[in-house]
Backbone and ligand atoms as CSV (ligand in chain L), in Angstrom:
chain,resi,resn,atom,element,x,y,z
A,1,UNK,N,N,0.844,-1.195,0.000
A,1,UNK,CA,C,0.000,0.000,0.000
A,1,UNK,C,C,0.879,1.244,0.000
A,2,UNK,N,N,0.562,2.204,-0.834
A,2,UNK,CA,C,1.366,3.423,-0.887
A,2,UNK,C,C,1.211,4.238,0.388
A,3,UNK,N,N,2.360,4.707,0.903
A,3,UNK,CA,C,2.336,5.548,2.100
A,3,UNK,C,C,1.522,6.809,1.845
A,4,UNK,N,N,1.644,7.348,0.609
A,4,UNK,CA,C,0.919,8.571,0.302
A,4,UNK,C,C,-0.579,8.373,0.404
A,5,UNK,N,N,-1.047,7.196,-0.052
A,5,UNK,CA,C,-2.483,6.921,0.029
A,5,UNK,C,C,-2.930,6.883,1.482
A,6,UNK,N,N,-2.140,6.221,2.324
A,6,UNK,CA,C,-2.469,6.159,3.753
A,6,UNK,C,C,-2.520,7.563,4.343
A,7,UNK,N,N,-1.519,8.353,4.020
A,7,UNK,CA,C,-1.479,9.723,4.566
A,7,UNK,C,C,-2.637,10.555,4.037
A,8,UNK,N,N,-2.956,10.393,2.748
A,8,UNK,CA,C,-4.090,11.134,2.163
A,8,UNK,C,C,-5.382,10.777,2.896
A,9,UNK,N,N,-5.569,9.472,3.155
A,9,UNK,CA,C,-6.807,9.037,3.812
A,9,UNK,C,C,-6.887,9.553,5.245
A,10,UNK,N,N,-5.764,9.544,5.940
A,10,UNK,CA,C,-5.776,10.049,7.323
A,10,UNK,C,C,-6.036,11.554,7.334
A,11,UNK,N,N,-5.493,12.255,6.348
A,11,UNK,CA,C,-5.743,13.704,6.252
A,11,UNK,C,C,-7.229,13.966,5.960
A,12,UNK,N,N,-7.787,13.195,5.028
A,12,UNK,CA,C,-9.205,13.366,4.690
A,12,UNK,C,C,-10.086,13.069,5.897
A,13,UNK,N,N,-9.735,11.984,6.606
A,13,UNK,CA,C,-10.535,11.575,7.768
A,13,UNK,C,C,-10.485,12.653,8.864
A,14,UNK,N,N,-9.277,13.225,9.056
A,14,UNK,CA,C,-9.141,14.285,10.065
A,14,UNK,C,C,-9.937,15.525,9.644
A,15,UNK,N,N,-9.929,15.807,8.340
A,15,UNK,CA,C,-10.701,16.957,7.828
A,15,UNK,C,C,-12.195,16.738,8.108
A,16,UNK,N,N,-12.624,15.484,7.951
A,16,UNK,CA,C,-14.025,15.145,8.235
A,16,UNK,C,C,-14.343,15.399,9.716
A,17,UNK,N,N,-13.460,14.948,10.608
A,17,UNK,CA,C,-13.694,15.130,12.052
A,17,UNK,C,C,-13.729,16.615,12.410
A,18,UNK,N,N,-12.851,17.393,11.791
A,18,UNK,CA,C,-12.846,18.845,12.072
A,18,UNK,C,C,-14.150,19.460,11.571
A,19,UNK,N,N,-14.618,19.023,10.403
A,19,UNK,CA,C,-15.875,19.587,9.871
A,19,UNK,C,C,-17.035,19.290,10.818
A,20,UNK,N,N,-17.033,18.106,11.425
A,20,UNK,CA,C,-18.101,17.742,12.373
A,20,UNK,C,C,-18.021,18.652,13.598
A,21,UNK,N,N,-16.818,18.791,14.145
A,21,UNK,CA,C,-16.656,19.588,15.377
A,21,UNK,C,C,-16.999,21.056,15.133
A,22,UNK,N,N,-16.713,21.543,13.922
A,22,UNK,CA,C,-16.930,22.963,13.647
A,22,UNK,C,C,-18.286,23.248,13.013
A,23,UNK,N,N,-19.073,22.206,12.785
A,23,UNK,CA,C,-20.389,22.413,12.172
A,23,UNK,C,C,-20.273,22.903,10.735
A,24,UNK,N,N,-19.233,22.442,10.038
A,24,UNK,CA,C,-18.968,22.884,8.665
A,24,UNK,C,C,-19.648,21.926,7.685
A,25,UNK,N,N,-20.898,22.215,7.408
A,25,UNK,CA,C,-21.720,21.320,6.583
A,25,UNK,C,C,-21.194,21.223,5.147
A,26,UNK,N,N,-20.686,22.304,4.588
A,26,UNK,CA,C,-20.201,22.286,3.198
A,26,UNK,C,C,-19.080,21.257,3.048
A,27,UNK,N,N,-18.141,21.246,4.001
A,27,UNK,CA,C,-17.027,20.287,3.916
A,27,UNK,C,C,-17.523,18.867,4.148
A,28,UNK,N,N,-18.414,18.683,5.121
A,28,UNK,CA,C,-18.940,17.330,5.406
A,28,UNK,C,C,-19.623,16.766,4.154
A,29,UNK,N,N,-20.437,17.612,3.508
A,29,UNK,CA,C,-21.154,17.191,2.294
A,29,UNK,C,C,-20.183,16.873,1.162
A,30,UNK,N,N,-19.115,17.654,1.079
A,30,UNK,CA,C,-18.120,17.451,0.017
A,30,UNK,C,C,-17.437,16.085,0.174
A,31,UNK,N,N,-17.193,15.671,1.424
A,31,UNK,CA,C,-16.436,14.438,1.669
A,31,UNK,C,C,-17.306,13.185,1.670
A,32,UNK,N,N,-18.618,13.355,1.921
A,32,UNK,CA,C,-19.496,12.182,2.087
A,32,UNK,C,C,-20.275,11.864,0.826
A,33,UNK,N,N,-20.365,10.567,0.531
A,33,UNK,CA,C,-21.252,10.106,-0.530
A,33,UNK,C,C,-22.695,10.361,-0.061
A,34,UNK,N,N,-23.576,10.793,-0.969
A,34,UNK,CA,C,-24.967,11.058,-0.552
A,34,UNK,C,C,-25.667,9.817,0.004
A,35,UNK,N,N,-25.147,8.605,-0.316
A,35,UNK,CA,C,-25.779,7.375,0.190
A,35,UNK,C,C,-25.057,6.826,1.428
A,36,UNK,N,N,-24.273,7.675,2.102
A,36,UNK,CA,C,-23.553,7.278,3.329
A,36,UNK,C,C,-24.470,6.460,4.246
A,37,UNK,N,N,-23.931,5.365,4.786
A,37,UNK,CA,C,-24.664,4.616,5.813
A,37,UNK,C,C,-23.879,4.719,7.120
A,38,UNK,N,N,-24.608,4.597,8.247
A,38,UNK,CA,C,-23.934,4.792,9.535
A,38,UNK,C,C,-24.672,4.112,10.677
A,39,UNK,N,N,-23.866,3.615,11.606
A,39,UNK,CA,C,-24.362,3.243,12.936
A,39,UNK,C,C,-23.664,4.185,13.905
A,40,UNK,N,N,-24.423,4.919,14.698
A,40,UNK,CA,C,-23.814,5.780,15.718
A,40,UNK,C,C,-24.776,5.888,16.892
A,41,UNK,N,N,-24.266,6.197,18.083
A,41,UNK,CA,C,-25.122,6.191,19.274
A,41,UNK,C,C,-26.358,7.079,19.136
A,42,UNK,N,N,-26.234,8.202,18.439
A,42,UNK,CA,C,-27.361,9.134,18.282
A,42,UNK,C,C,-28.562,8.471,17.600
A,43,UNK,N,N,-28.328,7.419,16.805
A,43,UNK,CA,C,-29.403,6.771,16.038
A,43,UNK,C,C,-30.033,5.599,16.789
A,44,UNK,N,N,-29.619,5.400,18.031
A,44,UNK,CA,C,-30.247,4.403,18.916
A,44,UNK,C,C,-30.354,3.025,18.266
A,45,UNK,N,N,-29.297,2.592,17.610
A,45,UNK,CA,C,-29.265,1.229,17.060
A,45,UNK,C,C,-29.771,1.120,15.637
A,46,UNK,N,N,-30.372,2.183,15.122
A,46,UNK,CA,C,-30.850,2.142,13.726
A,46,UNK,C,C,-29.684,2.392,12.779
A,47,UNK,N,N,-29.740,1.782,11.609
A,47,UNK,CA,C,-28.767,2.140,10.574
A,47,UNK,C,C,-29.306,3.365,9.844
A,48,UNK,N,N,-28.501,4.421,9.802
A,48,UNK,CA,C,-28.908,5.667,9.156
A,48,UNK,C,C,-28.408,5.653,7.719
A,49,UNK,N,N,-29.258,6.071,6.798
A,49,UNK,CA,C,-28.834,6.164,5.386
A,49,UNK,C,C,-29.019,7.591,4.890
A,50,UNK,N,N,-28.040,8.080,4.148
A,50,UNK,CA,C,-28.118,9.447,3.617
A,50,UNK,C,C,-27.569,10.460,4.607
A,51,UNK,N,N,-27.681,11.744,4.251
A,51,UNK,CA,C,-27.020,12.792,5.036
A,51,UNK,C,C,-27.977,13.587,5.921
A,52,UNK,N,N,-29.288,13.443,5.711
A,52,UNK,CA,C,-30.226,14.314,6.437
A,52,UNK,C,C,-30.129,14.158,7.952
A,53,UNK,N,N,-30.004,12.938,8.413
A,53,UNK,CA,C,-29.894,12.695,9.860
A,53,UNK,C,C,-28.714,13.480,10.433
A,54,UNK,N,N,-27.606,13.491,9.734
A,54,UNK,CA,C,-26.395,14.175,10.211
A,54,UNK,C,C,-26.549,15.696,10.121
A,55,UNK,N,N,-27.296,16.146,9.095
A,55,UNK,CA,C,-27.496,17.596,8.881
A,55,UNK,C,C,-28.114,18.234,10.125
A,56,UNK,N,N,-29.024,17.529,10.777
A,56,UNK,CA,C,-29.690,18.026,11.995
A,56,UNK,C,C,-28.660,18.584,12.979
A,57,UNK,N,N,-27.564,17.862,13.193
A,57,UNK,CA,C,-26.556,18.275,14.193
A,57,UNK,C,C,-25.740,19.470,13.689
A,58,UNK,N,N,-25.505,19.509,12.378
A,58,UNK,CA,C,-24.764,20.653,11.819
A,58,UNK,C,C,-25.580,21.934,11.964
A,59,UNK,N,N,-26.915,21.807,11.855
A,59,UNK,CA,C,-27.767,22.992,11.995
A,59,UNK,C,C,-27.689,23.563,13.415
A,60,UNK,N,N,-27.254,22.747,14.367
A,60,UNK,CA,C,-27.091,23.241,15.751
A,60,UNK,C,C,-25.808,24.065,15.897
A,61,UNK,N,N,-24.934,24.021,14.878
A,61,UNK,CA,C,-23.804,24.950,14.849
A,61,UNK,C,C,-22.463,24.410,15.304
A,62,UNK,N,N,-22.312,23.112,15.497
A,62,UNK,CA,C,-20.999,22.579,15.895
A,62,UNK,C,C,-20.710,22.842,17.364
A,63,UNK,N,N,-19.551,22.413,17.802
A,63,UNK,CA,C,-19.163,22.546,19.211
A,63,UNK,C,C,-18.809,23.988,19.533
A,64,UNK,N,N,-19.338,24.476,20.628
A,64,UNK,CA,C,-18.972,25.822,21.071
A,64,UNK,C,C,-17.624,25.746,21.791
A,65,UNK,N,N,-16.885,26.827,21.740
A,65,UNK,CA,C,-15.630,26.892,22.507
A,65,UNK,C,C,-14.521,26.059,21.903
A,66,UNK,N,N,-13.414,25.985,22.646
A,66,UNK,CA,C,-12.232,25.275,22.170
A,66,UNK,C,C,-12.504,23.768,22.168
A,67,UNK,N,N,-12.038,23.099,21.115
A,67,UNK,CA,C,-12.236,21.650,21.035
A,67,UNK,C,C,-11.177,21.051,20.126
A,68,UNK,N,N,-10.978,19.774,20.278
A,68,UNK,CA,C,-9.963,19.080,19.471
A,68,UNK,C,C,-10.358,17.617,19.344
A,69,UNK,N,N,-10.285,17.064,18.138
A,69,UNK,CA,C,-10.543,15.631,17.922
A,69,UNK,C,C,-9.254,14.986,17.422
A,70,UNK,N,N,-8.834,13.927,18.093
A,70,UNK,CA,C,-7.589,13.238,17.729
A,70,UNK,C,C,-7.892,11.788,17.371
A,71,UNK,N,N,-7.308,11.316,16.266
A,71,UNK,CA,C,-7.387,9.883,15.934
A,71,UNK,C,C,-6.202,9.201,16.597
A,72,UNK,N,N,-6.475,8.353,17.584
A,72,UNK,CA,C,-5.391,7.667,18.290
A,72,UNK,C,C,-5.104,6.323,17.619
A,73,UNK,N,N,-3.841,6.045,17.435
A,73,UNK,CA,C,-3.399,4.771,16.858
A,73,UNK,C,C,-4.188,4.391,15.594
A,74,UNK,N,N,-4.282,5.295,14.613
A,74,UNK,CA,C,-5.094,4.990,13.428
A,74,UNK,C,C,-4.480,3.878,12.583
A,75,UNK,N,N,-5.351,3.150,11.917
A,75,UNK,CA,C,-4.933,2.054,11.035
A,75,UNK,C,C,-5.708,2.188,9.726
A,76,UNK,N,N,-5.013,2.034,8.601
A,76,UNK,CA,C,-5.667,2.111,7.291
A,76,UNK,C,C,-5.458,0.775,6.580
A,77,UNK,N,N,-6.556,0.136,6.177
A,77,UNK,CA,C,-6.467,-1.098,5.385
A,77,UNK,C,C,-7.031,-0.788,4.001
A,78,UNK,N,N,-6.209,-0.973,2.986
A,78,UNK,CA,C,-6.633,-0.689,1.619
A,78,UNK,C,C,-7.043,-1.990,0.953
A,79,UNK,N,N,-8.266,-2.043,0.418
A,79,UNK,CA,C,-8.767,-3.226,-0.290
A,79,UNK,C,C,-9.218,-2.741,-1.663
A,80,UNK,N,N,-8.315,-2.730,-2.607
A,80,UNK,CA,C,-8.631,-2.168,-3.927
A,80,UNK,C,C,-8.972,-0.696,-3.806
A,81,UNK,N,N,-10.171,-0.345,-4.258
A,81,UNK,CA,C,-10.597,1.059,-4.227
A,81,UNK,C,C,-11.376,1.383,-2.961
A,82,UNK,N,N,-11.244,0.530,-1.947
A,82,UNK,CA,C,-11.936,0.762,-0.668
A,82,UNK,C,C,-10.901,0.811,0.441
A,83,UNK,N,N,-11.104,1.727,1.379
A,83,UNK,CA,C,-10.198,1.833,2.524
A,83,UNK,C,C,-10.999,1.760,3.820
A,84,UNK,N,N,-10.472,0.990,4.770
A,84,UNK,CA,C,-11.070,0.862,6.092
A,84,UNK,C,C,-10.151,1.592,7.069
A,85,UNK,N,N,-10.663,2.654,7.674
A,85,UNK,CA,C,-9.867,3.469,8.601
A,85,UNK,C,C,-10.426,3.252,10.008
A,86,UNK,N,N,-9.576,2.779,10.908
A,86,UNK,CA,C,-10.016,2.510,12.283
A,86,UNK,C,C,-9.100,3.224,13.272
A,87,UNK,N,N,-9.697,3.659,14.398
A,87,UNK,CA,C,-8.942,4.408,15.418
A,87,UNK,C,C,-9.839,4.622,16.634
A,88,UNK,N,N,-9.231,5.061,17.701
A,88,UNK,CA,C,-9.994,5.579,18.838
A,88,UNK,C,C,-10.040,7.091,18.657
A,89,UNK,N,N,-11.240,7.646,18.711
A,89,UNK,CA,C,-11.391,9.106,18.570
A,89,UNK,C,C,-11.464,9.723,19.961
A,90,UNK,N,N,-10.538,10.620,20.212
A,90,UNK,CA,C,-10.489,11.304,21.501
A,90,UNK,C,C,-10.941,12.742,21.281
A,91,UNK,N,N,-12.025,13.122,21.951
A,91,UNK,CA,C,-12.545,14.496,21.831
A,91,UNK,C,C,-12.234,15.263,23.096
A,92,UNK,N,N,-11.628,16.429,22.961
A,92,UNK,CA,C,-11.390,17.321,24.096
A,92,UNK,C,C,-12.225,18.578,23.872
A,93,UNK,N,N,-12.908,18.999,24.908
A,93,UNK,CA,C,-13.685,20.229,24.796
A,93,UNK,C,C,-13.790,20.874,26.178
A,94,UNK,N,N,-14.591,21.912,26.249
A,94,UNK,CA,C,-14.724,22.654,27.502
A,94,UNK,C,C,-16.201,22.654,27.883
A,95,UNK,N,N,-16.507,22.312,29.135
A,95,UNK,CA,C,-17.903,22.234,29.581
A,95,UNK,C,C,-18.478,23.639,29.742
A,96,UNK,N,N,-19.786,23.699,29.971
A,96,UNK,CA,C,-20.468,24.991,30.156
A,96,UNK,C,C,-19.882,25.752,31.337
A,97,UNK,N,N,-19.326,25.015,32.309
A,97,UNK,CA,C,-18.737,25.680,33.482
A,97,UNK,C,C,-17.239,25.976,33.288
A,98,UNK,N,N,-16.728,25.693,32.068
A,98,UNK,CA,C,-15.340,26.039,31.764
A,98,UNK,C,C,-14.329,24.950,32.074
A,99,UNK,N,N,-14.803,23.782,32.504
A,99,UNK,CA,C,-13.869,22.686,32.802
A,99,UNK,C,C,-13.540,21.901,31.534
A,100,UNK,N,N,-12.278,21.454,31.396
A,100,UNK,CA,C,-11.951,20.608,30.243
A,100,UNK,C,C,-12.604,19.229,30.395
A,101,UNK,N,N,-13.185,18.725,29.305
A,101,UNK,CA,C,-13.784,17.384,29.334
A,101,UNK,C,C,-13.268,16.577,28.149
A,102,UNK,N,N,-13.114,15.281,28.379
A,102,UNK,CA,C,-12.690,14.382,27.309
A,102,UNK,C,C,-13.732,13.288,27.138
A,103,UNK,N,N,-13.927,12.866,25.889
A,103,UNK,CA,C,-14.762,11.699,25.636
A,103,UNK,C,C,-14.085,10.898,24.533
A,104,UNK,N,N,-14.418,9.610,24.491
A,104,UNK,CA,C,-13.765,8.763,23.495
A,104,UNK,C,C,-14.742,7.831,22.814
A,105,UNK,N,N,-14.383,7.410,21.594
A,105,UNK,CA,C,-15.207,6.422,20.894
A,105,UNK,C,C,-14.326,5.592,19.962
A,106,UNK,N,N,-14.827,4.399,19.657
A,106,UNK,CA,C,-14.173,3.559,18.650
A,106,UNK,C,C,-14.830,3.896,17.322
A,107,UNK,N,N,-14.047,4.187,16.313
A,107,UNK,CA,C,-14.646,4.510,15.016
A,107,UNK,C,C,-14.040,3.677,13.903
A,108,UNK,N,N,-14.930,3.216,13.018
A,108,UNK,CA,C,-14.541,2.597,11.756
A,108,UNK,C,C,-15.147,3.459,10.660
A,109,UNK,N,N,-14.325,3.953,9.766
A,109,UNK,CA,C,-14.841,4.758,8.655
A,109,UNK,C,C,-14.367,4.144,7.343
A,110,UNK,N,N,-15.315,3.949,6.429
A,110,UNK,CA,C,-15.020,3.330,5.138
A,110,UNK,C,C,-15.031,4.414,4.059
A,111,UNK,N,N,-13.995,4.384,3.242
A,111,UNK,CA,C,-13.871,5.326,2.125
A,111,UNK,C,C,-13.799,4.528,0.832
A,112,UNK,N,N,-14.413,5.073,-0.231
A,112,UNK,CA,C,-14.381,4.409,-1.537
A,112,UNK,C,C,-13.870,5.390,-2.580
A,113,UNK,N,N,-12.947,4.890,-3.422
A,113,UNK,CA,C,-12.420,5.757,-4.485
A,113,UNK,C,C,-13.308,5.599,-5.715
A,114,UNK,N,N,-13.912,6.715,-6.113
A,114,UNK,CA,C,-14.773,6.727,-7.308
A,114,UNK,C,C,-14.453,7.991,-8.077
A,115,UNK,N,N,-14.438,7.884,-9.376
A,115,UNK,CA,C,-14.205,9.056,-10.229
A,115,UNK,C,C,-12.956,9.828,-9.798
A,116,UNK,N,N,-11.911,9.041,-9.383
A,116,UNK,CA,C,-10.619,9.655,-9.082
A,116,UNK,C,C,-10.499,10.324,-7.729
A,117,UNK,N,N,-11.496,10.169,-6.857
A,117,UNK,CA,C,-11.347,10.768,-5.519
A,117,UNK,C,C,-12.029,9.885,-4.466
A,118,UNK,N,N,-11.681,10.123,-3.196
A,118,UNK,CA,C,-12.204,9.317,-2.098
A,118,UNK,C,C,-13.508,9.914,-1.566
A,119,UNK,N,N,-14.476,9.021,-1.348
A,119,UNK,CA,C,-15.774,9.401,-0.775
A,119,UNK,C,C,-15.983,8.600,0.508
A,120,UNK,N,N,-16.496,9.257,1.536
A,120,UNK,CA,C,-16.828,8.570,2.781
A,120,UNK,C,C,-18.176,7.876,2.589
A,121,UNK,N,N,-18.204,6.533,2.728
A,121,UNK,CA,C,-19.423,5.791,2.377
A,121,UNK,C,C,-20.087,5.087,3.561
A,122,UNK,N,N,-19.346,4.868,4.665
A,122,UNK,CA,C,-19.959,4.191,5.813
A,122,UNK,C,C,-19.120,4.462,7.059
A,123,UNK,N,N,-19.792,4.570,8.215
A,123,UNK,CA,C,-19.026,4.597,9.466
A,123,UNK,C,C,-19.811,3.927,10.589
A,124,UNK,N,N,-19.079,3.517,11.593
A,124,UNK,CA,C,-19.668,2.888,12.788
A,124,UNK,C,C,-18.944,3.475,13.994
A,125,UNK,N,N,-19.695,4.083,14.895
A,125,UNK,CA,C,-19.083,4.649,16.098
A,125,UNK,C,C,-19.710,4.018,17.336
A,126,UNK,N,N,-18.831,3.580,18.245
A,126,UNK,CA,C,-19.246,3.058,19.549
A,126,UNK,C,C,-18.615,3.929,20.613
A,127,UNK,N,N,-19.439,4.518,21.459
A,127,UNK,CA,C,-18.909,5.390,22.513
A,127,UNK,C,C,-18.183,4.555,23.553
A,128,UNK,N,N,-17.070,5.057,24.061
A,128,UNK,CA,C,-16.368,4.402,25.159
A,128,UNK,C,C,-16.948,4.933,26.477
A,129,UNK,N,N,-16.975,4.106,27.502
A,129,UNK,CA,C,-17.501,4.570,28.783
A,129,UNK,C,C,-16.718,5.782,29.284
A,130,UNK,N,N,-17.447,6.750,29.871
A,130,UNK,CA,C,-16.784,7.893,30.471
A,130,UNK,C,C,-16.079,7.434,31.745
A,131,UNK,N,N,-14.920,8.014,32.080
A,131,UNK,CA,C,-14.248,7.640,33.328
A,131,UNK,C,C,-15.191,7.834,34.508
A,132,UNK,N,N,-15.233,6.837,35.371
A,132,UNK,CA,C,-16.068,6.944,36.572
A,132,UNK,C,C,-17.541,6.693,36.329
A,133,UNK,N,N,-17.902,6.168,35.114
A,133,UNK,CA,C,-19.334,5.986,34.820
A,133,UNK,C,C,-19.840,4.586,35.168
A,134,UNK,N,N,-18.983,3.694,35.698
A,134,UNK,CA,C,-19.468,2.333,35.988
A,134,UNK,C,C,-19.829,2.145,37.457
L,1,LIG,N1,N,-22.238,12.143,13.074
L,1,LIG,C1,C,-21.578,12.369,11.862
L,1,LIG,C2,C,-20.320,11.587,11.711
L,1,LIG,O1,O,-19.762,11.113,12.706
L,1,LIG,O2,O,-19.869,11.418,10.590
């Protein structure tokens, strides 16, 4: 697998995470296939298809205040024109009372190369337990 392809995919994936945190719908739409499928905690176990479900959160305006999303220990598996990107996503932000808060999730994001560029076509996110929540 070409190192450049791996780096390109990690850059694209990070751009996607930044667009989510900043409520940047134009960038999210640019990176996602219109038929994107997803499992994420917000959908309560349902498989979501298309972008409308995600648009709801962008209309709320993204995260307020300082925030940062990091892909920890990312792995890219290339299968022809499909890439499987897996990592732990670490989100840092600031609570309403000004305290720093962290949350984490396991993410799998699938990208497909079509018409000479990569499109985000599927993801699965599982939230990790918050410290002290058991
Ligand atoms: N909830 C949108 C995304 O994680 O892609």
